[in-house]
C-alpha positions in Angstrom: 0.4 91.1 -9.4 1.9 87.7 -8.6 0.7 84.8 -10.5 0.6 81.5 -8.6 2.6 78.6 -10.1 0.1 76.0 -11.1 2.0 73.4 -9.1 1.3 75.3 -5.9 -2.2 76.4 -6.5 -5.5 75.1 -5.0 -6.0 71.4 -4.6 -2.3 70.6 -5.2 -1.5 71.2 -1.5 -4.0 68.6 -0.3 -2.6 65.4 1.1 -3.0 62.5 -1.4 -3.2 58.8 -0.8 0.0 57.0 -2.0 -2.0 54.4 -3.9 -4.0 57.1 -5.7 -0.7 58.9 -6.7 0.7 55.7 -8.2 -2.4 54.8 -10.0 -2.7 58.3 -11.5 0.9 58.0 -12.7 0.2 54.7 -14.3 -2.9 56.1 -16.0 -1.0 59.0 -17.4 1.7 56.8 -19.0 -1.0 54.4 -20.4 -3.0 57.3 -21.8 0.0 58.9 -23.5 0.8 55.5 -25.1 -2.8 54.9 -26.3 -4.5 58.3 -26.4 -6.8 57.2 -29.2 -8.1 54.1 -27.5 -11.8 55.0 -26.6 -12.1 52.1 -24.1 -9.0 53.3 -22.2 -10.4 56.9 -22.1 -13.7 55.6 -20.8 -12.0 53.5 -18.1 -9.9 56.5 -17.0 -13.1 58.6 -16.7 -14.7 55.9 -14.5 -11.6 55.8 -12.3 -11.5 59.5 -11.9 -15.1 59.8 -10.7 -14.8 56.9 -8.3 -13.3 59.1 -5.6 -12.2 62.7 -4.9 -8.6 61.4 -4.3 -8.5 59.9 -7.8 -9.5 63.2 -9.4 -7.0 65.2 -7.3 -4.3 62.7 -8.1 -5.0 62.9 -11.8 -4.9 66.7 -11.8 -1.6 66.6 -9.9 -0.1 64.1 -12.3 -1.0 66.3 -15.3 0.4 69.4 -13.6 3.7 67.7 -12.7 4.1 66.2 -16.2 3.3 69.6 -17.8 6.0 71.2 -15.6 8.8 68.6 -16.1 7.9 66.7 -19.3 8.4 63.3 -17.7 6.1 61.4 -20.1 6.4 62.2 -23.8 3.4 63.5 -25.8 1.6 61.2 -28.2 3.5 62.6 -31.2 6.8 61.2 -29.8 5.5 58.1 -28.1 6.8 55.8 -30.8 10.2 56.4 -29.2 8.9 55.3 -25.8 7.0 52.3 -27.0 10.1 50.9 -28.7 12.0 50.9 -25.5 11.9 48.3 -22.7 9.4 48.1 -19.9 12.1 49.8 -17.8 11.3 53.1 -19.5 7.7 52.9 -18.5 8.5 52.1 -14.9 11.0 54.9 -14.8 8.5 57.4 -16.0 6.0 56.2 -13.4 8.6 56.3 -10.7 9.5 59.8 -11.7 5.9 61.0 -11.5 5.3 59.3 -8.2 8.4 60.9 -6.7 7.5 64.4 -7.8 3.9 64.1 -6.9 4.8 62.8 -3.4 7.2 65.6 -2.5 5.2 68.2 -4.4 5.0 71.2 -4.1 8.4 71.4 -2.3 9.8 69.2 -5.0 9.3 71.9 -7.6 11.7 74.3 -6.0 14.3 71.6 -5.3 14.1 69.8 -8.6 17.4 71.3 -9.9 19.4 70.5 -6.8 18.2 67.0 -5.9 19.7 63.9 -7.7 16.6 63.1 -9.7 18.4 61.2 -12.5 20.0 58.9 -9.9 16.6 58.3 -8.2 15.1 57.5 -11.5 17.9 55.2 -12.7 17.1 51.9 -14.3 19.4 50.1 -11.8 20.6 51.2 -8.4 22.4 49.9 -5.4 22.2 51.2 -1.8 25.3 51.9 0.4 26.9 48.6 1.1 24.9 46.7 -1.6 26.2 45.1 -4.7 24.2 43.7 -7.7 24.9 41.5 -10.7 23.1 41.9 -14.1 23.2 40.3 -17.5 22.2 42.5 -20.4 20.5 41.2 -23.6 23.8 41.1 -25.5 25.4 38.9 -22.9 27.4 41.6 -21.2 27.7 41.0 -17.4 27.6 44.0 -15.1 28.4 44.1 -11.4 27.3 47.3 -9.6 29.3 48.3 -6.6 28.0 50.1 -3.5 26.0 53.3 -4.0 25.8 53.1 -7.8 23.1 54.3 -10.2 23.0 53.7 -14.0 20.7 53.6 -17.0 20.9 51.1 -19.9 19.8 52.1 -23.4 20.1 49.5 -26.1 18.5 50.2 -29.5 19.3 49.5 -33.2 22.2 52.0 -33.2 23.9 51.8 -29.8 24.6 49.9 -26.6 24.9 52.6 -24.0 25.3 52.6 -20.2 25.0 55.9 -18.4 26.8 55.8 -15.1 25.2 58.5 -12.9 27.1 57.6 -9.8 29.3 54.9 -8.4 31.4 52.0 -9.8 30.8 49.3 -12.3 32.6 46.1 -13.4 31.8 45.1 -17.0 32.5 41.8 -18.8 31.4 42.9 -22.3 29.6 40.5 -24.6 29.6 40.1 -28.3 26.9 42.2 -30.0 24.3 39.7 -31.5 23.1 42.3 -33.9 26.5 43.3 -35.3 27.1 43.0 -39.0 29.9 44.2 -41.3 27.8 47.2 -42.2 26.3 47.9 -38.7 28.4 48.4 -35.6 26.9 49.0 -32.1 29.9 49.7 -29.8 29.3 49.2 -26.1 30.0 52.6 -24.4 29.8 53.8 -20.8 29.1 57.5 -20.2 30.1 59.4 -17.1 30.0 63.1 -16.3 33.6 63.3 -17.7 33.1 61.6 -21.0 32.9 58.1 -22.5 34.6 54.7 -22.3 34.3 52.5 -25.4 34.8 48.8 -24.9 36.7 46.8 -27.5 35.8 43.4 -26.2 37.0 43.5 -22.6 36.7 43.2 -18.8 37.1 46.6 -17.1 36.0 48.8 -14.1 34.6 52.3 -14.4 34.5 54.4 -11.2 33.1 57.9 -11.4 34.3 60.4 -8.8 33.8 64.1 -8.5 36.9 65.3 -10.4 37.6 62.4 -12.6 36.7 58.9 -13.8 39.0 56.0 -13.2 39.1 53.2 -15.7 40.9 49.9 -14.9 41.3 47.3 -17.7 41.9 43.6 -16.8 41.3 42.1 -20.2 41.1 43.5 -23.8 41.2 47.2 -24.7 39.1 50.3 -24.1 39.1 53.7 -25.6 38.7 56.9 -23.6 36.6 59.8 -24.9 36.9 62.9 -22.8 33.8 65.1 -23.0 35.6 68.1 -24.6 37.2 66.0 -27.3 40.9 65.9 -28.0 43.2 62.9 -27.4 41.4 59.6 -27.2 43.9 57.2 -25.7 43.4 53.4 -25.6 44.1 51.4 -22.5 45.5 47.9 -22.7 44.9 45.0 -20.3 47.0 45.6 -17.1 46.6 49.4 -17.3 44.5 52.0 -15.6 43.9 55.7 -16.3 42.1 58.7 -14.9 40.4 61.2 -17.1 38.5 64.4 -16.6 36.2 66.4 -18.8 39.0 68.1 -20.6 41.8 65.6 -20.8 43.1 62.1 -20.0 46.1 61.2 -17.9 48.8 58.7 -18.8 48.2 55.0 -18.4 49.6 53.4 -15.2 49.9 49.8 -14.1 46.5 48.6 -13.0 45.8 47.9 -9.3 45.7 44.0 -9.3 43.0 44.2 -6.6 40.9 46.8 -8.4 38.0 44.5 -9.0 38.2 42.4 -5.8 35.2 44.3 -4.5 33.0 42.3 -6.9 34.0 39.2 -4.8 33.1 41.1 -1.6 36.7 41.8 -0.6 38.7 44.9 0.2 42.3 44.1 -0.3 45.0 46.4 1.2 48.8 46.2 0.7 50.3 48.7 3.2 47.5 51.1 2.5 47.5 54.1 4.8 44.8 53.8 7.5 43.1 57.1 6.3 42.7 55.8 2.8 41.7 52.4 4.0 38.9 53.9 6.1 37.8 56.1 3.2 37.4 52.9 1.1 35.7 51.0 3.9 33.4 53.9 4.5 31.9 53.5 1.0 30.2 50.3 2.2 28.5 51.7 5.3 26.2 54.6 5.9 27.3 57.6 8.0 30.7 59.1 8.9 33.9 57.1 9.4 36.9 59.1 10.3 40.3 58.8 12.0 42.7 61.2 13.7 45.4 62.7 11.4 48.1 61.4 13.7 47.3 57.8 12.8 46.1 58.3 9.2 49.5 57.0 7.8 49.6 53.7 9.7 49.9 50.9 7.1 47.1 48.4 6.7 47.6 45.1 4.9 45.2 42.1 4.3 41.9 41.0 2.9 38.7 42.2 4.5 35.1 41.0 4.1 32.9 43.9 3.0 29.8 42.2 4.1 30.5 43.1 7.8 32.2 46.4 8.1 31.5 46.5 11.9 33.5 43.4 12.3 36.4 44.9 10.4 36.3 48.0 12.7 36.1 45.8 15.8 39.3 44.0 14.7 41.4 47.2 14.2 42.4 47.6 17.9 43.7 44.1 18.0 46.7 45.0 15.9 46.8 48.8 15.6 47.4 51.3 18.4 43.9 52.7 18.0 40.5 52.7 19.6 37.1 52.7 17.9 34.5 55.1 19.2 30.9 54.8 18.2 29.2 58.2 18.8 26.2 56.7 17.1 25.7 53.8 14.7 26.4 56.2 11.9 29.2 58.2 13.4 32.4 56.3 14.1 35.8 57.7 14.9 39.1 56.0 15.0 41.5 57.7 17.4 45.0 56.9 18.8 45.4 54.7 21.8 48.3 56.2 23.7 49.0 53.0 25.7 50.0 51.1 22.6 52.9 51.3 20.2 52.4 51.8 16.4 52.4 48.8 14.1 50.7 47.7 10.9 47.5 45.6 11.0 47.9 42.2 9.3 44.6 40.5 8.6 43.7 37.3 6.8 40.3 35.9 6.0 
């Protein structure tokens, strides 16, 4: 006989008010932090009996947390209470997400990017964001980026789930001769250890690209092995198993932090692939014109303006099938030539 999953049984299918869902998530986090507070327990009881929506939302919050373990139990809550308020907000956000999409979210949990949705800091497509961490390190998140920051007594750790990050690393205020807290960036392929530096980390599907503009970084492929150091003026790609050889750094590799895409005879296909990172939807070109060279500096804040300028100097036409589906095709009435653009 089939036994129903508790996440798909009974009241869990009833539509819940968004406010009740969020309040239930907040109550669950608070209760797990202060389970022995009789006043808090009494206040929760009053909230639950105030409406049917409250009681249903509370039951769903418990079911979701039992299934996914989003909020630690009281016996390990000391870890959570030592962390920043970001940890609490992330736990609440995780509960709200799963409670909202639930029960379909249960089946899709393993294939949806939950870690990225729950990240401490995120940017949307086309958005950039600057942060200053409590050690003075300055971060600039590029388009479509998600990361977590975990600083404690033993480490300064940045987990890059997706996207690209520029780091100006600060001096550790807690460092002593007997206690070191290296600043590290983790990607799916391994780690990047900063040795007082300014560098870019860009995570892609098959590899992570590291570009160093000042100082030195050490690469730590996930499977171990050789751990090369990259000097200022060098860049390197590494995968989970090994690291490549250092190459001269792209001098414009961090220009995106100033809102610029700089191209030096970059093939049109690659140029559009880079530009497409800063706008939602599809941006493609015909193979016959993909090798046309593009040079110049382009403002990332207005990708439509960049596209509108292309036919002025290239033998192409821009076709908007929709706002989110743009094709660049050959204009047979014009002769090939590189596109020169200046701000």
